[in-house]
Residue, then its C-alpha position, 0 to 999 in steps of 0.5 A: m570843371n576847372t580847366d586850369v587843373a593839370p594832371r599830377l606828375g609822377w616823380w619820374q615825370q617831375t625829375w626829367r622835366l627839371g633835369a631838362a631845365a637844368a641841362v638847358g642852362i648848362p651851355l650858357w653857364l659854361s660859355i660864361g665860365v670860358l670868358l671868366r677863365g682864370r679869375t679868382d675874385e668875387t665874380g669867379a667865386w659867384f660863378v662857381i658857388g652863387d650861380p649854381l645855388v640860385a639855379f638850384g633854388c629856382l629848380t626847387a621852386l618849380l616843384w610848386r609851379r602848378r600850385f602857385p603858377l604865377a608867383v613861382a613863374m615870376t620868382v624864377v624869372i626874376a631870380s634867373t637874372a643872377s644865375a646863368l645856370a637858371s636860364g633853363a628854369a626860367f624857360l620851363a617856368l614860362v612854358s608852364i604858365s603858358t599852358r594855362r593860356r591866360p594872355v595877361e599872365i603870359g604877357v607879364v611873365a614873358l615881359a619879365l623874362v625879356t627885361a631880366s635878361q637885360f640885367a643878367g650881365g651885371f653879375y659878370p663883367v662881359q663886354s658886349s658891343p653897343g651895336l648888338l643891342w637889338y640882338q640882346l633884345a631879339l634873342p630873349a624875345l625869340i626864346a620867350g616866344i618859343a616858350v609861349a608857343m610850346g606852353m600854349a600847344i601843351g595847354g591846348r592838347r591837355v584841354e583836348v585830351r580832358s574833353l575826350r576823356d570827359r566825353a568818354e566817361s559821359a558815354e560810359r555813364e550813359q551806357t551804364a544807365r541804359a544797361a541798368q534801365a534795360r535790366a530793370l525792364e527785363r526784371n519787370r517783364i519776368a516778374r509779370e511772367m512769374h505772376d501769370v505762370l505761378a498764379h495760374r498753377i497755384s490757383l488750380v492746386a488750391m481749387q483741387a485742395g478745396v474740393l478735397d476739403h469740402r467734398s465728402d462724397l468723393t470715391a477713392e478713385e476721385s480722391r486719388v485723381l485730385v491728390r495726384g493733380i495737386a502733386d503734379g501741379s505743385h511739382q510743375a509750379l516748382e519747375e516753372l519757378r525754377d525756370v523763371l529764377g534761372v532766367l534771372r540768374a542766367d548769363p546775358g548771352r544765354p537764350e530765353p526759353p520759348q514763350p507760349a503762343l496761341d497754338r498752345v491755348p488748347e493745351l492750357i484748356a486741357e490742363a485746366r479740365t484735368s484739374g477739375l475746371d469745367v471749360t469749353l472753347t469755341g471760336t474761329v481763328a483766321g490769319t496768323p498773329s504776331d508773336a507778341v499778340g499770340r503770346t498775349c492771347y495765351r496770357i489772357v486765357q491763362e489769367g481768365l482761368t486763374n481768376a475763375a479758379k480763384h473766385a468762381p470754383g465749380a462754375h462753368v467757364h466759356i472761352t471764345l476766340e474770335g481771331t479775325a480782323g477787329d474781333s476779340i477774345s472773351v472769357h466768361n464764367s457763370p456764377t460759382t456753385t461751390a463755396t470753397s476757401r480761396p487763396p489770397t489775391s495779389g491784385f496785380g493780375l488784371l493790372g499786369l494784363t491791362e499793361r500787357i494788352s496796352l503794349a500790344g495795341g489792344e484794349l481790355s474790359h472786364h465786368r460782372t454779368p447780370d447773373n452774377g457771373y464775370v466776363l473778361t474781353a480783350q480786343l487785340p490788333w489782328p492781321n487780315p485773314t489769310h486762312e481759317k483754322r478751327v480751334 
């Protein structure tokens, strides 16, 4: 970043600075007018006309002091030799060049200001005592030193403000990037939840529809049960999709709906049985897992039932929950016994489940069995048993 670039000045900021520069030169100009009182020769005419015109030209040149700092400063300082009223413009020019905090430029302009002040008396026949030569050098040097100190202070403050602004903008960009990353992660999590919920529900609906399509020996009551199950499952799928989309559209402060946990696995099994799956659940749960592990257990069972409904309709599904330290969850289905049309597979179910289990600190394995069935086993971190609860 270019530290020499100063912020742009508005018309009011520019006006009061130039007005202050003009005001600084007025006392010196008036004091010379007092000394020249009553003169009507060329010196008097220069004082009345020439001196103000040169000062006006110097003030006008200062409008470009930030675009051409060194050239404008040298021009104004040298031109101020011919104008007492332009001494304020020379002072402002030195202050402006000093804000850049470049020693060589500051030294050249300050030396030019002190030197030019020694020739200013040539335009006005004002006699000075030879003993005051030190005063004629010390006073311009003191004025130049004050101008340099002011300019350096302004330049240092400007750099400090710019640094603070850059740091604030950088922090804001980092905060925006972190917020965008958090939103992306949350959307990915919601997408996984959407797949887990809807894939399970739609798979059950598709399985029931397949049974209706391939079974011609069903009684009227059995057909009504299946049709009612399809209608209910479709309605629940729409409700769950609406809930997920509601989370995506929700305000940041809106709380999320409660997530399923381990204690809802029996409800999931009962729902699958109602939909026509032949499911059994056995096992012992000891200890209370964390919310993340309990939610992962629910999703494992849900994904296993979804895959069984998709790829092994009519098969017996056996779920084993061994909730003790170091034990696992197993979902095993026997070979399919009914040939039905299957919905298209997304290929992301097991992939997402593997990622979920890895985040929970567990391992997932799945493979075919010798009898052409399929088994899915997950090993999850489990707390030490504190009490036993039969599932």
